[in-house]
C-alpha positions as a Markdown table, in Angstrom:
| # | Residue | x | y | z |
|---|---|---|---|---|
| 1 | Met | -169.2 | 120.7 | -49.4 |
| 2 | Ser | -166.4 | 120.1 | -47.2 |
| 3 | Glu | -163.0 | 121.5 | -47.9 |
| 4 | Arg | -160.0 | 119.3 | -47.3 |
| 5 | Val | -156.6 | 120.9 | -46.5 |
| 6 | Glu | -153.5 | 118.8 | -46.5 |
| 7 | Glu | -150.2 | 119.9 | -44.9 |
| 8 | Thr | -147.0 | 119.0 | -46.6 |
| 9 | Val | -143.9 | 119.1 | -44.5 |
| 10 | Ile | -140.6 | 119.4 | -46.3 |
| 11 | Arg | -137.6 | 118.3 | -44.4 |
| 12 | Pro | -134.0 | 118.9 | -45.3 |
| 13 | Ala | -132.1 | 115.9 | -46.5 |
| 14 | Gly | -130.2 | 114.4 | -43.6 |
| 15 | Asp | -129.2 | 111.2 | -42.1 |
| 16 | Gly | -132.6 | 110.7 | -40.5 |
| 17 | Ala | -131.1 | 110.7 | -37.0 |
| 18 | Pro | -132.9 | 112.5 | -34.3 |
| 19 | Gly | -131.6 | 116.0 | -33.8 |
| 20 | Ser | -130.6 | 116.5 | -37.4 |
| 21 | Gly | -133.5 | 118.8 | -38.2 |
| 22 | Pro | -133.5 | 122.6 | -38.8 |
| 23 | Gly | -134.1 | 123.4 | -35.1 |
| 24 | Ala | -131.6 | 121.0 | -33.7 |
| 25 | Pro | -128.7 | 122.4 | -31.7 |
| 26 | Ala | -125.3 | 122.6 | -33.4 |
| 27 | Gln | -123.1 | 119.7 | -32.8 |
| 28 | Pro | -119.4 | 120.3 | -31.9 |
| 29 | Pro | -116.9 | 119.0 | -34.4 |
| 30 | Ser | -115.9 | 115.4 | -34.0 |
| 31 | Ala | -112.6 | 116.3 | -32.4 |
| 32 | Pro | -111.7 | 114.3 | -29.3 |
| 33 | Val | -113.0 | 116.0 | -26.1 |
| 34 | Arg | -110.7 | 115.9 | -23.2 |
| 35 | Pro | -112.2 | 116.0 | -19.7 |
| 36 | Gly | -111.7 | 119.3 | -17.9 |
| 37 | Leu | -111.1 | 121.4 | -21.1 |
| 38 | Pro | -113.8 | 123.7 | -22.4 |
| 39 | Val | -115.2 | 122.9 | -25.8 |
| 40 | Asp | -114.8 | 125.9 | -28.2 |
| 41 | Thr | -118.0 | 126.1 | -30.3 |
| 42 | Ala | -117.5 | 129.7 | -31.6 |
| 43 | Pro | -116.8 | 129.9 | -35.3 |
| 44 | Arg | -113.2 | 130.6 | -36.2 |
| 45 | Pro | -112.5 | 133.6 | -38.4 |
| 46 | Arg | -111.6 | 132.7 | -41.9 |
| 47 | Ser | -108.0 | 133.4 | -42.8 |
| 48 | Pro | -107.5 | 135.9 | -45.7 |
| 49 | Arg | -107.1 | 134.3 | -49.1 |
| 50 | Arg | -103.7 | 134.7 | -50.7 |
| 51 | Ala | -102.7 | 134.6 | -54.3 |
| 52 | Arg | -99.1 | 134.3 | -55.5 |
| 53 | Leu | -98.6 | 136.1 | -58.8 |
| 54 | Arg | -95.7 | 136.6 | -61.0 |
| 55 | Leu | -95.1 | 139.9 | -62.9 |
| 56 | Thr | -93.6 | 138.6 | -66.2 |
| 57 | Arg | -94.3 | 141.5 | -68.6 |
| 58 | Ile | -94.8 | 145.2 | -68.4 |
| 59 | Asp | -96.3 | 147.0 | -71.4 |
| 60 | Pro | -93.8 | 149.5 | -72.6 |
| 61 | Trp | -96.4 | 151.7 | -74.3 |
| 62 | Ser | -98.4 | 152.1 | -71.1 |
| 63 | Val | -95.2 | 152.8 | -69.2 |
| 64 | Met | -94.2 | 155.5 | -71.8 |
| 65 | Lys | -97.6 | 157.2 | -71.6 |
| 66 | Thr | -97.6 | 157.2 | -67.8 |
| 67 | Ala | -94.0 | 158.4 | -67.5 |
| 68 | Phe | -94.8 | 161.1 | -70.0 |
| 69 | Leu | -97.7 | 162.4 | -68.0 |
| 70 | Leu | -95.9 | 162.2 | -64.7 |
| 71 | Ser | -92.8 | 164.0 | -66.1 |
| 72 | Ile | -95.1 | 166.8 | -67.5 |
| 73 | Ala | -96.6 | 167.2 | -64.1 |
| 74 | Phe | -93.1 | 167.2 | -62.6 |
| 75 | Ala | -92.0 | 169.9 | -65.1 |
| 76 | Val | -95.0 | 172.1 | -64.3 |
| 77 | Val | -94.3 | 171.8 | -60.5 |
| 78 | Thr | -90.7 | 172.6 | -61.1 |
| 79 | Val | -91.4 | 175.8 | -63.1 |
| 80 | Val | -94.1 | 177.0 | -60.7 |
| 81 | Ser | -91.9 | 176.4 | -57.7 |
| 82 | Val | -88.9 | 178.2 | -59.2 |
| 83 | Ala | -91.1 | 181.1 | -60.1 |
| 84 | Met | -92.5 | 181.2 | -56.6 |
| 85 | Val | -89.0 | 181.1 | -55.0 |
| 86 | Trp | -87.8 | 183.8 | -57.3 |
| 87 | Gln | -90.7 | 186.1 | -56.4 |
| 88 | Val | -90.2 | 185.5 | -52.7 |
| 89 | Leu | -86.6 | 186.3 | -53.0 |
| 90 | Gly | -87.5 | 189.5 | -54.9 |
| 91 | Ala | -90.1 | 190.5 | -52.3 |
| 92 | Ala | -87.7 | 189.9 | -49.5 |
| 93 | Gly | -85.2 | 192.3 | -51.0 |
| 94 | Val | -82.5 | 189.8 | -51.6 |
| 95 | Trp | -81.6 | 191.3 | -55.0 |
| 96 | Asp | -81.3 | 194.8 | -53.6 |
| 97 | Ser | -79.1 | 193.5 | -50.8 |
| 98 | Ile | -76.8 | 191.7 | -53.2 |
| 99 | Asn | -76.5 | 194.9 | -55.4 |
| 100 | Ser | -75.7 | 197.1 | -52.4 |
| 101 | Thr | -73.2 | 194.6 | -51.0 |
| 102 | Ile | -71.3 | 194.3 | -54.3 |
| 103 | Gln | -71.3 | 198.1 | -54.7 |
| 104 | Glu | -69.9 | 198.6 | -51.2 |
| 105 | Ser | -67.3 | 195.9 | -51.3 |
| 106 | Ile | -65.9 | 196.7 | -54.8 |
| 107 | Gly | -66.6 | 200.4 | -54.9 |
| 108 | Gly | -65.7 | 202.7 | -57.8 |
| 109 | Asp | -67.5 | 204.1 | -60.8 |
| 110 | Asp | -67.5 | 200.8 | -62.7 |
| 111 | Val | -70.0 | 199.0 | -60.3 |
| 112 | Ala | -72.3 | 202.0 | -59.7 |
| 113 | Gly | -74.8 | 200.7 | -62.2 |
| 114 | Phe | -74.4 | 197.0 | -61.4 |
| 115 | Gln | -77.7 | 195.1 | -61.1 |
| 116 | Ile | -77.7 | 191.4 | -60.3 |
| 117 | Glu | -81.1 | 191.0 | -62.1 |
| 118 | Asp | -79.3 | 191.6 | -65.4 |
| 119 | Tyr | -77.5 | 188.3 | -64.9 |
| 120 | Val | -79.9 | 186.2 | -62.9 |
| 121 | Gly | -83.2 | 187.9 | -63.7 |
| 122 | Thr | -86.6 | 186.2 | -63.5 |
| 123 | Ser | -86.9 | 185.8 | -67.3 |
| 124 | Arg | -83.5 | 184.2 | -67.6 |
| 125 | Val | -84.1 | 181.8 | -64.7 |
| 126 | Leu | -87.5 | 180.8 | -65.8 |
| 127 | Gly | -86.3 | 180.3 | -69.4 |
| 128 | Phe | -83.5 | 178.1 | -68.1 |
| 129 | Thr | -85.9 | 176.2 | -65.9 |
| 130 | Met | -88.3 | 175.6 | -68.8 |
| 131 | Leu | -85.4 | 174.3 | -70.9 |
| 132 | Val | -84.3 | 171.9 | -68.2 |
| 133 | Ala | -87.9 | 170.8 | -67.6 |
| 134 | Ala | -88.4 | 170.0 | -71.3 |
| 135 | Ile | -85.2 | 168.0 | -71.4 |
| 136 | Asp | -86.3 | 166.2 | -68.2 |
| 137 | Val | -89.6 | 165.3 | -69.8 |
| 138 | Val | -87.8 | 163.6 | -72.8 |
| 139 | Leu | -85.2 | 161.9 | -70.6 |
| 140 | Ile | -87.6 | 160.6 | -68.0 |
| 141 | Thr | -90.0 | 159.2 | -70.6 |
| 142 | Ala | -87.2 | 157.6 | -72.5 |
| 143 | Ala | -85.6 | 156.1 | -69.4 |
| 144 | Ala | -88.8 | 154.7 | -68.1 |
| 145 | Thr | -89.6 | 153.1 | -71.5 |
| 146 | Leu | -86.1 | 151.7 | -71.7 |
| 147 | Ile | -86.4 | 150.3 | -68.2 |
| 148 | Ala | -89.7 | 148.6 | -69.1 |
| 149 | Phe | -88.0 | 146.9 | -72.1 |
| 150 | Leu | -85.0 | 145.8 | -70.0 |
| 151 | Tyr | -87.4 | 144.4 | -67.3 |
| 152 | Asn | -89.3 | 142.4 | -70.0 |
| 153 | Met | -86.0 | 140.9 | -71.3 |
| 154 | Ser | -84.8 | 140.0 | -67.8 |
| 155 | Ala | -88.2 | 138.6 | -66.8 |
| 156 | Ala | -88.1 | 136.4 | -69.9 |
| 157 | Leu | -84.8 | 134.9 | -68.7 |
| 158 | Leu | -85.4 | 134.9 | -64.9 |
| 159 | Gly | -89.2 | 134.6 | -64.6 |
| 160 | Gly | -90.1 | 138.0 | -63.3 |
| 161 | Val | -91.0 | 139.3 | -59.8 |
| 162 | Glu | -93.1 | 137.2 | -57.6 |
| 163 | Ile | -95.9 | 139.0 | -55.7 |
| 164 | Thr | -98.1 | 137.7 | -53.0 |
| 165 | Leu | -101.5 | 139.4 | -52.7 |
| 166 | Ala | -103.8 | 138.9 | -49.7 |
| 167 | Glu | -107.4 | 140.2 | -49.2 |
| 168 | Asp | -108.4 | 142.3 | -46.2 |
| 169 | Asn | -110.7 | 140.9 | -43.6 |
């Protein structure tokens, strides 16, 4: 019993010209070659793709939610920073210095019991700061939502903002 082995060679589709097989050297592009100039056979880097887009509508509901969360964060930062500044001023002795300066400059029995903390104490300042922060939350949220509605109306008339995006290499 003899065993018969057949080899099948599969060649890529080509024009049948010699040198067009898989191991053939790369041919330079069919650009005219000038004598004395080197032929650049290195592959050129691909330029980044660009897309021109137009922003024609902004969802007011998403703007309102985002503005609300950002304004809450801003309010928290405001209250915490005012509390920290007030504590630093108290630890530095600013309030005692103000009290002694007023008592020395005005003098008399009327100002002997004067305390600046009764007028601009920590609780009053933080209460006022919280009130302003709450009003800011409402105003910033309403203003951002109104701006989104106004942008949508102007984009309907004028076409929106054109943006060109490009990918990194």
